[in-house]
C-alpha positions as a Markdown table, in Angstrom:
| # | Residue | x | y | z |
|---|---|---|---|---|
| 1 | Met | 15.6 | 169.1 | 134.7 |
| 2 | Asn | 17.1 | 167.2 | 137.5 |
| 3 | Phe | 17.7 | 163.4 | 137.4 |
| 4 | Glu | 14.9 | 162.5 | 139.6 |
| 5 | Ala | 12.3 | 164.1 | 137.5 |
| 6 | Phe | 13.8 | 162.3 | 134.5 |
| 7 | Lys | 13.8 | 158.9 | 136.2 |
| 8 | Ser | 10.1 | 159.5 | 137.4 |
| 9 | Phe | 9.1 | 160.5 | 133.7 |
| 10 | Val | 10.8 | 157.3 | 132.2 |
| 11 | Ser | 9.2 | 154.9 | 134.9 |
| 12 | Ala | 5.7 | 156.5 | 134.5 |
| 13 | Glu | 3.3 | 154.2 | 132.6 |
| 14 | Asp | 0.5 | 156.5 | 132.0 |
| 15 | Gly | 0.8 | 156.7 | 128.2 |
| 16 | Ala | 1.5 | 153.0 | 127.6 |
| 17 | Val | -2.2 | 152.1 | 126.9 |
| 18 | Thr | -2.5 | 154.9 | 124.3 |
| 19 | Val | 0.7 | 153.8 | 122.6 |
| 20 | Asp | -0.7 | 150.3 | 122.5 |
| 21 | Trp | -4.0 | 151.7 | 120.9 |
| 22 | Val | -1.9 | 153.7 | 118.3 |
| 23 | Val | 0.3 | 150.6 | 117.4 |
| 24 | Leu | -2.8 | 148.5 | 117.2 |
| 25 | Thr | -4.7 | 151.0 | 114.9 |
| 26 | Ala | -1.6 | 151.5 | 112.7 |
| 27 | Ala | -1.4 | 147.7 | 112.2 |
| 28 | Leu | -5.1 | 147.5 | 111.3 |
| 29 | Val | -4.7 | 150.4 | 108.8 |
| 30 | Gly | -1.6 | 148.6 | 107.4 |
| 31 | Leu | -3.5 | 145.3 | 107.0 |
| 32 | Gly | -6.6 | 147.1 | 105.4 |
| 33 | Leu | -4.1 | 148.7 | 102.8 |
| 34 | Ala | -2.5 | 145.3 | 102.2 |
| 35 | Val | -5.8 | 143.7 | 101.6 |
| 36 | Met | -6.9 | 146.5 | 99.3 |
| 37 | Ala | -3.7 | 146.2 | 97.2 |
| 38 | Val | -4.2 | 142.4 | 96.7 |
| 39 | Val | -8.0 | 142.7 | 95.8 |
| 40 | Ser | -8.2 | 146.0 | 93.9 |
| 41 | Asp | -6.9 | 144.4 | 90.5 |
| 42 | Gly | -9.5 | 141.6 | 90.7 |
| 43 | Val | -12.3 | 143.9 | 91.7 |
| 44 | Gly | -11.3 | 146.3 | 88.9 |
| 45 | Thr | -11.3 | 143.6 | 86.2 |
| 46 | Leu | -14.7 | 142.2 | 87.5 |
| 47 | Ser | -16.3 | 145.6 | 87.5 |
| 48 | Asn | -15.0 | 146.3 | 84.0 |
| 49 | Ser | -16.5 | 142.9 | 82.6 |
| 50 | Ile | -19.8 | 143.6 | 84.2 |
| 51 | Ala | -19.8 | 147.1 | 82.7 |
| 52 | Asp | -19.0 | 145.8 | 79.4 |
| 53 | Glu | -21.7 | 143.1 | 79.6 |
| 54 | Leu | -24.2 | 145.7 | 80.6 |
| 55 | Glu | -23.3 | 147.9 | 77.7 |
| 56 | Ser | -23.7 | 145.1 | 75.2 |
| 57 | Gln | -27.3 | 144.5 | 76.2 |
| 58 | Asp | -30.1 | 146.1 | 74.3 |
| 59 | Pro | -32.9 | 147.2 | 76.6 |
| 60 | Ser | -35.4 | 147.4 | 73.8 |
| 61 | Val | -35.1 | 143.5 | 72.9 |
| 62 | Gly | -36.1 | 140.9 | 75.2 |
| 63 | Asp | -38.8 | 138.6 | 76.6 |
| 64 | Leu | -40.9 | 141.1 | 78.4 |
| 65 | Pro | -44.5 | 140.2 | 79.6 |
| 66 | Phe | -46.0 | 143.3 | 78.1 |
| 67 | Asp | -46.1 | 145.4 | 75.1 |
| 68 | Arg | -44.3 | 148.8 | 75.6 |
| 69 | Asp | -46.2 | 150.7 | 72.9 |
| 70 | Ser | -49.8 | 149.8 | 73.8 |
| 71 | Gly | -49.5 | 149.5 | 77.6 |
| 72 | Thr | -51.3 | 146.1 | 77.5 |
| 73 | Gly | -49.9 | 142.9 | 78.8 |
| 74 | Thr | -50.9 | 139.4 | 79.6 |
| 75 | Gly | -50.5 | 137.5 | 82.9 |
| 76 | Thr | -52.0 | 135.9 | 85.8 |
| 77 | Gly | -52.3 | 137.1 | 89.4 |
| 78 | Thr | -54.4 | 138.5 | 92.2 |
| 79 | Gly | -54.3 | 141.8 | 94.0 |
| 80 | Thr | -55.9 | 145.1 | 94.0 |
| 81 | Gly | -54.9 | 148.4 | 92.5 |
| 82 | Thr | -55.5 | 150.8 | 89.6 |
| 83 | Gly | -54.2 | 150.6 | 86.1 |
| 84 | Ser | -55.0 | 149.6 | 82.7 |
| 85 | Gly | -54.4 | 146.5 | 80.4 |
| 86 | Thr | -55.7 | 143.1 | 79.9 |
| 87 | Gly | -55.0 | 139.9 | 81.9 |
| 88 | Gly | -55.5 | 136.5 | 80.9 |
C-alpha cells in the first residue's frame, strides 16, 4: 500500500456517521443498564411486598355482593342480558 492510498483512507469521512451512531447507541445502552442497576432493588422489594400481600389475602372471605353457593345476589342496576338471580 503506497502512502497516497493510506492518506486518502485516513482523510475519508465516509464512516464517520456510522461511528457516531455506534457511540450514541453504546451510550444509550450504558445509560439503560445504569438505570436498571439503580432501580432493580426497589422494584424487587416492591414486587415481593405485593406478592406477600396477595398471598396473605383469603379470597373466600370478603364483602361480595352475591352469594357464591346459591348464585343469587342483591343489587340495583339497569341493562339487558340473560342470567339468574334476584335483584333488589
